[in-house]
N, C-alpha and C positions, 0 to 999 in steps of 0.2 A: 700152308703157312708153317713157319718153324714152331716147334713145340718147346715149352720150357724144359730145360734139362734139370733134373733133380739132383741136388748136391746135399750130402749129409755133413754138417759141420763137424770138425774134429772136436775132441773133448775140450772143455774149458781148461786153460793153462793151470788153474789152481788145482784141478783134479787130475792132471796128467801125471803119468809115470808113478802113480801110487802102486805100491807093491801088494797085490792081492795075496792074502794069506799070511802077510808078515805079522799080523796081529788079529786076534779074534774080533768079531764085530762088536763095537761098543753098544752097550744097552741104549745109550742116548748121547746125542750131542746137543748141548744147550748153547744157543747163540744169543748173546745179550745185545739188545737193540732198543733199549728204553731211554737212552740219554737224549737231552734236549739239544745239544750241539749248538749252544748260543754263540760260540766263537765263530761259527761259520757265517753268521749274520745273513741268514737266508730264510725265505718262506718255505723253501724245500727242506724236509727233514735231512739232517746231516748224512745219515746212512744211505739216503736215496740219491745223493750226488753221484753223477756218472764218472767213470774212470775207465778208459780203454773200451768204451762201448757197453759197459755193464755198471750198474750201481755198486757202491761199496758193499752193501748187504748182499748183492748178487754174487760178488766174488766170495764173500764169507760163506754163504750157503753152499756154493759149489765145492769149496774146500771141505766143508762138513759132510756133504752128501758123498764125497769121494771115499769116505770111510765106510760107507754102506752101513750106517747105524740102524738099529732096530727102530729107533724113534729120533726124529729131528724136531727140536723145539726152538721157537724164537720168542724171546721175552720183550714186550713192547710197553710203551707208556706215552711218550711225547708224540703228539699228532697220531694218536693210536689208529684211527680209522684208515688214514692214508697209508701208514706204514704197514699195517696188517694186510691191507688189500694188495699192496705191492709184493709182500712176502708170499702171500697165497697165490698170486699170479706166477711167481717164480717157482715156488715149490708147493703145489696144492696139498701134498700130504703132510706138510709141516703143521705141528700143533702150535697154536698161538696162545701164549701165556701173558697175562696182564700183571705188571708190577703195581702194587698199591702205593699208598702214600708213605710207607716205610722206606727210607732211602738206603742205598748201599748195594754192592754187588752180591753180598750174601743173601739179601732179601730177594734180589732178582733171580738167583739160582733156585732159591726155595720156592718162588712162584712158579718157575719152570717145572720143578718136580711135582708140585701140587697139581699143575695142569695135566701132567701125564697121568697122575692117579685119577683125576676126574674123568679123563678120557678112557679109563679102563686099562691103562698100560703103566702101572707103577714101576719106577726105577729103583728097586730095592736091592738088586744084586747086579753083579757085573761092573763094567766101567762106565763112568759118566764123564764126558769131555765137556769143558766149558771154554768157549771162545767168544769173539766179539764181532759185531757187525761193522766196525770201523777199522778193521785190520785186514785190508783187502789183498795183501800179497802173501798171506799165509797159504800154504799148499797142503793138499791131502797127504803127500809123502811125508811132510814134516809132522803132521798130526799122527800119521801111522807109526812113525818112529817113536813119538811120545807114548802112544798106547802100547806099543810092543815092549818098550823099556819098562813101562809101568807094570804090565802084567807079568813079564819075565822075572821081575824082581819081587813080585808080590807086595808092591808098595801100597800104602794107604793113600798117599798123594804123590803125584809127580808133576813138577812145574816145568814149563818151558822157559828157559832163560837165554840171555845173550850177553856177550861181552862187548862193552862200548868203550871207546877211548875217552869219551866224556859222558859220564853217567849222571850228571847233575839233573835233579828233578825226578829220578826214577827210584823205585824201591830196590833195596840191595838184598841179594841172596846171602844169608849167613850160613856158612858151612861149618861142620865139625872139624876141628883141627886134628882130632884123633882119627877120624874117618871122613875124609873129604867128600865121599860119596853121599853122606848124610846131610840133609838140609835141616838146620836147627830152627830157622824161621826167616821172616822177611821183615825188614825195617824200612819204613818210609824215609825219604830223604830229609824231610823236616824234623824227623825224630832221631836221626842217626847221629852218632858221635863222629868226631873228626876221623877217627880210625876207621869207622864203618863207612864213612863217605869216600874213603880211599879205595873201597872195593869197586871193581869195574863190572862185576857180573850183576845184571839187573833182572828184575821180575817182569815177565811179559804179561802176567795176569791170565795166561792160558794154562789150563790144568787138565790132568786126568785124575779122577777120584775113584776110589772104591765106593760103590754106591751106598753100601750100608754105613760106612764111615761117614760119608757126606751127609746122609740123612740124620744120623745121630748128632753130628757136630753142629749142623745148622740149628737144631733144636736148642743148642746151648749158647749160640751167638747172640749177643745183645747189642743195643745201641748206646751202651754206656761208654762213650768216648767223646773226644773233643768235637768231632764232626756230627755226632748223633746218628751214625750210620751202622748198618750191619756189614761188617767187613768180611769178605770171603777169605781173606788171609788169616783170619782167626781160626779157620778150620785146621790149618797146619799145626798150630800149637795144641789144639784139642786132640788131633789125631796122634801127635807124639805123646801126649799125656796118657793116651790109651795104650801106648806101647807100639803104635804103628810106625812104619818107616816112611820118611819123607825124603824124596830124592829130586834130582833135576836133570833135564836133558838140555844141553847147551847147543844152540844153533850158531853156526858161523855166519849165517846170512841174516844180518840185523834187519833187513827190509821186511823179513817175514813176520816180525813182531812190531813193526812200526804202525802206529795209528794216525789218523788224520782228524785233527780238532779244528783246523781252520783251512782257509783256501790256500795258504802258502804250503802247508803240509800236504794238502790234497794234490797240489801241482807237483811237488817233489815226488810223491808216490806215483802219480800218473806218468811222469817222465821216466821213472825207473821201470814201471810196467811196460811202457812203450819200448824202452831199450831192450827189455827181455823178449817182447813180442817180435821185434825186428831181428834180434839175434836168433831166436827160435826159427823164424822164417828162413834166414840165411842157412842155418844148419840143416834145414829140411830141403834145401835145393833151390832157393830163390836168390837171385842176384839183386842186391839193393845197392845202388850206386852211391847214394849219400844217406846213410842212416840218420844223420843229424837232422835232416829235413823230411824224413819219412815217418808217417804215423800209421800204425796198423792196429786196429782194435783186436781184442782178445777173441772176438767172434768171427773174424775173417779167416778164410781158408785159401791157401795157395798151393797149386800143384808144382811139381818140379820144373826147373828150367824156365820159370817166369822171371821177368826183369822189371824192376821198379825203378823209375828214374826220379831225379830230385824233385822235391816239392809236392810229393804225392801223399794223399790221405785216404786210407781205406777203412770204411766204417761198416758197422752192422753186419748183415749176413752176406757181405760181398764175397764172391768166389772168383779167383783168377785161374784160368785154365793153363795147361802146359804150353810153354813157348810164347805166351802172350807178353806183350810189352806195354806197360802202363806208365804214363807220364811223358814229359815232366808236367808239373803244375796241374795236377788232376785230383779231383775229389769225387770219390764214388761211395755211395751209401746204398746198401742192399742191391748191388748190381752184380749180375752174373756175366763174366767175360769169358768167351769161348777160347778154345785152343788156337794159338798162333794169331790171335787178334791183336790189333794195335789201337790204343786209346791215348790220344794226345791232347793235352790241355782241354779236358772235358770236365764239366760239372754234371754229375748224373745221380739219379736216385730211382730205385724201383724199376730198373731197366735190364734188358738182356741184350748182349752183343754176341752174335753167333761166331762159330769157328771161322777163322780167316777173315773176319770182317774188320772194318776200320771206322773209327769215329774221331772227329776233330780235324784241325784244332779249333778252339773257341766255340765249342758245341755244348748245348744245354739239353740233356736227356732227362725228360720228366717221367714220372711213373707211367707204366703201361707201354713204354717204348720197347718193341721187340725187333731187333735188326737181324735178319737172316744171315746164314753163312755166306761169306764172300761179298756181303753187302757193304754199303758205304753211306755214312752220314758225314758230310764234309764241313767246311769252315762256316762259322756264323750261322748255324742251323739250330732251330729249336723244335723238339718233337714231344708229343704227349699222346698217350693212348693210341699208338699207331703200330701196326704190324707191317713190316717191310720184308718182302720175300727174298729168296736166295738171289744173290747177284745184282739186286737193284741198287740204284745210286741216287742219293739226294746230295748233290755235290756242294752247293754253297748258297748262302744268303736266302734262306727260306724258312717257312714254318709248316709243319705237318702235324695236325691234331685231329683226333677222332677219325682215323683213316685206316684203310686196308690197301696195301700196294702189293701187286703180284710179283712174279719173278722176272729178273732181267729187264726191269723198267728203268728208264733214265728220266729223272725229274730235273727240268732245266733250272737255270739260275733265277732266283727271285720268285719262285712259285710259292703259293700259299694255299692252304685249305681254309676257306672262310666257314668255320664250323659253328659259329654262335650267332643266333638271330636276335639277340638281346634278351631272350627268355630261355631258350632251349639250345642244347648242343645237338648237332646233326652229323651224320657220318658220310665220308667220301670213300668211294670204292674205285680203285684204279687197277686195271687188269695187268696182265703180263706183257712184256715186250712193247710197252707203250713208250712213246717219245713225246715229251712236252717241251715246248719252246720257252724262252725267257719270259718272265713276268706273267705267267698264266695264273689265273685265280679260279679255284674250284669252289663254287657257291653251293655248299651242302644243304640238303642231301642231293647227291649227284653220283652217277656211275659212268666210268669210262671203260669201254670194252677193250679186249685184248688187241694189241697191234695198232691201236689208234694213235693219232698224232694231234698236237695242238699247234696253232700258229702263235707267233710272238704277240704278247699282250692280250691273249684271248681271255675272256671272262666266260667260263663254262657254267651256264645256268641250267642246261638241259642235258640229259644223258647222251653220251656219245657212243654210237654203235661200234662194234669191232671193225677195225680197219679204216675208220672214217678220219677225216681231217676236220677239226673244230676250229673255226675262225670267228673272230669278232671284227668285222670290217665296217668302217665309217669313213666317208670322204674327208680328206684333209683340207682344211681351209686356212689360207694365210692372209691375215689382215695386215697388208703392207702399210708401213708408216706408223704403225700403232705405237711403237716405243717413242719416236720423236714427238708424237702428239700427246701421249698420256704420261710420259716420263721426261719432260723437257728438262735439260740441265743435268741429267744423270750421266754417269760414265757410260752406261749402255747407249744412251741417245747420242752422245759424242762419238762413240765407236761406230754406230750405225751411220751417222752423218759422214764420218771420214771414209767409211767403206763405200757409200754412195758416190762421194766425190772421186774416189779412185776409180770406181767403175765408169763414171762419166768421162774422166780423163782418158781412160783406156778406150772408150767408145769413140771420142773425138780423134784419138791417134789412129784408130783403125779406119775411121772415115777418111782421114787425110791420106793414109796409105792406099786405100782403095781408089781415091780420086787420082792419085799419082799414077797408079798402075793403069787406069783407064786412059789417061793422057798419053802414056807410053804406047799403049796399043793403037791410039788414033794416029800418032806420029809415024808408027810403023806402016 
């Protein structure tokens, strides 16, 4: 039987193309993930909503991990147990920090630093990066540029900013007129003057801090403001008052600093991520016929010279081999497609399709399906937990579940494995070079030997020896006149009566013809 080919997924897009050595390893990256996300209107924590096959916090953690920090911290609060478990599953080495009842991003960062100290890894020197669990398109290269600029300039604080055509609602970056490289501070939109609101450079809330400056400044931040929160932005003014330099790195890619607070924003970010994933696939050698109707998760891998036809969705750990053609109208989740295989109008999950094999159209591949090389699962077929050997064909209109099928076997139209007795599942084993006729039913557990045949309509309840023909034969009985007697007045009865009448007329005509022929013979 074919063995599962092992494929190692490519790096997560958020962590791709990071420039190793472009900046020293940060002491810590703190990912803020404590928000309630009430605008999402969901029982699922906001940062756990999926996008491109990965939760938002998953994308954020991948970008943070791409910096190779000495420590990775996630600060949680809302639905703490669920969020913390999810983060630990994604990044077991991450330190989980709990934000208390004191609100504000400043307090969240302070909680992260305290958790590091409690874990025996205090962040008192080096660079501390702060980012967010709901900013899923931020990448490791962008963070690496932020850290590199921060450390090269010897800054106290470096903020990641972006320029937007419409900056309404965002905090504005206030730069020095004498030295535009220096950031004087950040003003929130509601507190800004008309002149300040005309500024289009906005604060992303993503920072690189000198660890010592950050620790000292947070000790001075209070909640004495209109919102009663510890603002992380207050660290900037404290750092400047100490004589430290505050600067900014401007990204031209606004999507990298966009967050998702509701499902509308989540959809917009998801669509942009998919556009990038599809473009990434095409640049790596995949032909995508219609990018507008193609969805490719961030976790999917594709080899060169693959072709994706319209209406196709590729999810999870799906891998598409070289020269394979997938689609149209196909959805694959955690499916491995071999080289030069074709997959047409298939819904599949947890399955493997061998090199040169074909599946579809209108085929349902359930978990555990393994189709060997050059094999076929054809139209209107459902499979589950079945191993199909090299060159074997299940062409159309059938079900194969809990079965093993050998090599170069042909399973006829309408065949099914009856694998469930109402309480337990049982397995069917069919050998190599077997030929089964239409509408054969295999009542498991049952085995069919190599080279065996079955007759049409056979119900196989006993093992079939190699080379044998399995038949289910019962005499056919015709109850003549049954329709006219049991379904009087029906269209079927009328049709049968008319047919009988025509047959009677034909019989009389034949009788007259025979009589005439006899008379002719007598006269001769």
